[in-house]
C-alpha positions in Angstrom: -37.4 159.4 55.6 -36.8 157.2 58.8 -39.9 155.5 60.3 -40.8 153.0 63.4 -44.4 151.3 63.5 -45.0 149.4 66.6 -48.1 146.6 66.5 -49.2 143.8 68.6 -50.4 145.6 71.8 -53.8 144.8 73.3 -55.5 143.5 76.4 -54.4 140.5 78.2 -54.6 139.0 81.8 -51.9 138.9 84.3 -49.8 135.9 83.7 -50.6 135.9 79.8 -48.1 137.1 76.9 -48.0 139.2 74.0 -45.1 139.8 71.4 -44.8 143.2 69.9 -43.2 144.2 66.7 -41.8 147.6 65.7 -41.3 147.4 61.8 -38.3 150.3 60.5 -38.3 151.7 57.1 -36.1 154.6 55.5 -32.8 153.1 57.0 -30.7 149.8 57.4 -31.8 148.1 60.8 -27.9 146.5 60.9 -26.8 150.1 61.9 -29.0 151.1 64.7 -29.4 150.3 68.3 -33.0 149.6 69.4 -35.0 150.0 72.5 -38.2 149.4 73.7 -39.6 151.9 76.4 -42.8 152.3 78.0 -45.1 155.2 79.6 -47.5 154.5 82.0 -50.5 157.2 82.6 -49.0 160.1 84.8 -45.3 158.4 84.9 -42.2 159.2 82.8 -41.1 157.0 79.8 -38.9 154.1 81.0 -36.5 152.1 78.9 -37.4 148.1 79.0 -35.0 146.6 76.7 -32.2 147.2 74.6 -30.5 145.7 71.6 -27.4 146.4 69.7 -27.0 146.8 66.5 -26.1 143.1 65.4 -28.3 141.7 68.0 -25.8 139.8 70.1 -25.8 142.0 73.1 -29.1 142.8 75.0 -30.1 145.1 78.2 -32.9 144.7 80.2 -34.9 146.9 82.9 -34.7 145.1 86.5 -38.5 145.1 86.6 -38.7 143.0 83.1 -35.7 140.6 83.5 -36.6 136.8 83.1 -39.9 137.7 81.4 -39.3 139.9 78.5 -36.9 139.1 75.5 -35.9 141.5 72.6 -34.9 140.0 69.6 -34.5 141.2 65.7 -34.8 140.1 62.4 -32.4 142.9 60.4 -33.4 141.1 57.4 -36.8 141.7 58.0 -36.4 144.9 59.2 -37.9 144.2 62.2 -37.6 144.0 66.2 -39.5 142.4 68.8 -40.3 142.5 72.0 -41.3 138.9 73.6 -43.8 139.7 76.9 -44.4 136.7 79.3 -45.7 136.4 82.6 -47.4 139.6 82.3 -48.3 142.1 85.6 -50.9 144.9 85.8 -47.8 146.9 86.2 -46.8 146.3 82.9 -49.6 148.5 81.5 -48.9 151.5 79.2 -48.1 152.6 75.9 -44.8 150.7 74.4 -42.8 152.5 72.0 -39.7 151.6 70.0 -36.6 153.7 69.5 -33.8 154.1 67.2 -30.3 155.1 68.3 -27.7 155.1 65.0 -25.1 157.1 66.7 -23.9 154.3 69.0 -25.3 150.9 67.7 -23.4 149.0 70.2 -24.4 150.7 73.3 -27.2 149.1 75.7 -27.7 152.2 77.8 -31.5 152.2 78.7 -31.6 156.1 78.7 -34.4 157.6 76.5 -32.4 160.7 75.9 -29.7 158.8 73.4 -32.6 157.6 71.0 -33.7 160.1 68.5 -36.2 158.4 66.3 -39.6 157.1 67.8 -42.6 155.0 67.0 -46.0 156.4 67.7 -46.6 153.4 70.4 -48.9 150.7 70.9 -51.2 150.2 74.0 -50.5 147.2 76.3 -53.4 146.7 78.8 -52.7 143.7 81.6 -55.9 143.4 83.2 -58.3 140.6 84.4 
């Protein structure tokens, strides 16, 4: 059974950093593109970053470029999201998601991802 579990969220002050992890089971990470998404209260879920199956290619939303980095260790079945210079507007529930059908596509549309984790809360506040 395909499963994704996010961890690493928490409360951080503006300007701080967090590293989120997405650990997968039930499938081989090598064949899947992985995306990170976030959802703030009252807002739609938005794509933040995407990694191709190999990790060689990545894509970021304009709002996080230069601050967030997606990476993966396929041997550990884990994908990471390093978040630096955090801002209050980065607050939300962060989700990871898997797309097995288009492993090299870097599109951040949430509709292409069929499997999702339960999310981890990130709060940026002083």
